N, C-alpha and C positions, 0 to 999 in steps of 0.2 A: 250581821257585824261586822266591824269593818276590818279589814286585814290587820292594822296595826294595834288592835286590840285584841283580835286572836295571837298575834304574837307576843305582845305583854303576857295574856296568860299561859302561853305554853312554855315563857321564861320561868314566868311565876309558878309555874308546877318545876322546871329543871332546876329550879332555885330549890325548892321547898326536898327536891331528891335530896339535894347535896352530895355528889357523890357525879362520878367521870359518867358519863353516859352512853361512852364508843360501844362497852359490851351492851348485851340482850336484857341483863340484869340490871341493867343502872338506866337503861331505855325503858325497861316497865316502869321501875322505878317513875321517872315519868309520867305514865302512863295511870301510876295508882293518883300521883299527885295530880296528874289534869280531872282526875274526878272528881276529886275534894278538891277542885277550884273550882269545874263547873258546875258541881250539885248544889251550891247557893247561891247559882244565877237562877232566873227567872225559866221555865219551862220555852219560851219563845227566844230568850237568850242562848241557853242550851243549841235549839235548832239550828240559830245565827251563826253559834260555832261552826256544830257540823255544817255548815253551808260553806262558811270561810273555807274548812277543810277541804273541803269536795273542791274549791277552786284551789287549792294551794298542789292538792292531790292531783290534780287536772295538770298543771301545767309542771308536775313532776313526772307527765305520761309522756316517756320521749325516749328513741332505741338507745342514745348514748348513752344512760341514763342508764337503762335496764341491763347495757355493758357493763359498765363499771357495777353493779347489783351481782350480775355473773362473775365478773371474777372474784368480788371480797364475798361471795357465797360458795363458791366452788360447781356455779350451777345454780341456776334459777328459774323457776315455775311461773305461769301468773298471778296464782294466789304467795309465790315468793316473794317477785316483786313488789305484791301491796305493800306486804312485810316490812321489805325494804323501804321502803317511801314512809310506813309507820312510824319506823325507824329513826329515818332522814328530819321526821319530823319531828322526832325527840332531841335530836341533835343543834336544834334551835334554829334562829331565823339567817343569823351570818351561815352556818356551814351549807343549811339548803339553799340559801340563795345563788353561793358559789358550786354548788354542785350541781343546780338548774343551769347555770350562766357556763361552766366548764367542767362537766364529771371529773376527769382525772384531779381536779384539785381533791379530790374526797384520799386524796393517796397523803395530805396534810391531816387527816383529821384524828391518826392515832387510832388507827385501831389494829389489832394485834393481828397480823396476814393467816395465824395460826385458829384463830378464831372465826367462824366461816356461819356463825348467827349473828348478823349483821344483820336482825328486822325486830319487829316490834309490832306485834298483833293487836296488843293490847292497846294502841292508838288507838286504833281501827275503831274503837267500839267503845272508845271512855266519853261520849257525845249520848250515847243509851243507855251506856250503864249509869249516868250521872241522871240522864233525866227520870229515866224509875229508880234513883235514891229520890231525885226533890220532887217527883210527884208522888211516889208511892207505886206509880202504873207499871206494867212490866215493860220492856222495852219493845213491845210491839205495838204502843200507845207515843210511843218515840217517833218507831217510821210510817205513823200515821201523821203524825203531827208533822214531819218531815217530806211527807208526799203532800202534804196538802198546802204544804209551802211552796210546793212545784218547784222545787229543784234538788231532787233526787239525782245523785252523780252518774249513775246508771243510764238518765235518759239523757244526758248531753253528753257523757266521756264520746269519744270517736271508737271504730274499734279499733283501727290499729294507732300503737303512740307515734307522739309527732317525729319527724327527720326520718334519716334515711337509716334501713333497714340493713342488715349486715350479717356475716355469719361470726358468731359470737364465737367458734370454734379456731377461726381462720386466726394464727396466730399474726401474720403477719399484719393483717389488716388492724387485729386489738392493740400490736404493737406500733401500729400509724395510728391509731383515733385517741388512744391514751395511753401514752408512754409510760408516764410516772406511775399509772394502777400497775401497768401490766407487766413493767422491773422489778413490783413489787409479790404480785401472783402470782405470772407466767414467768420468771425472766430467762432470758435467752441461753442458751446453752452450750 
């Protein structure tokens, strides 16, 4: 599946969700609609969607974006960063592209700074859930199909995120690298 088709599906799911998506509940609604959008596709197309998701997810595997997630979530583990990137996809192509190019742009996303649930684990499983629904097979069949396509993200992902690692707890570094987000989530006193 090409990137345009991937984002078209995400945007249809966002439209069907019919609500603000910056909250965890709104992003979860997008994930539910993603499952509905994908479950009417062929099994091969659903696997293709997952491959496109893996590509998008890999592009967002960056230290500076992890730092943004760390600020917005009040801390961020490995799994938490996965869920954050699921949330980021649920925000749509425009927000995703701006955030990957400039993580500090997330200061404009409209997230309530008191809401640290900037995550959407359900996006990560949307293709598998849709495959199971479309085929009547379990999600194991989906992972087997994805493995057969020889594109599992774990096989392609570098061990470390792209860019320069730095101390997310160092206020000076965070203010220098993400000034707008840090002003919102960790203002100087």
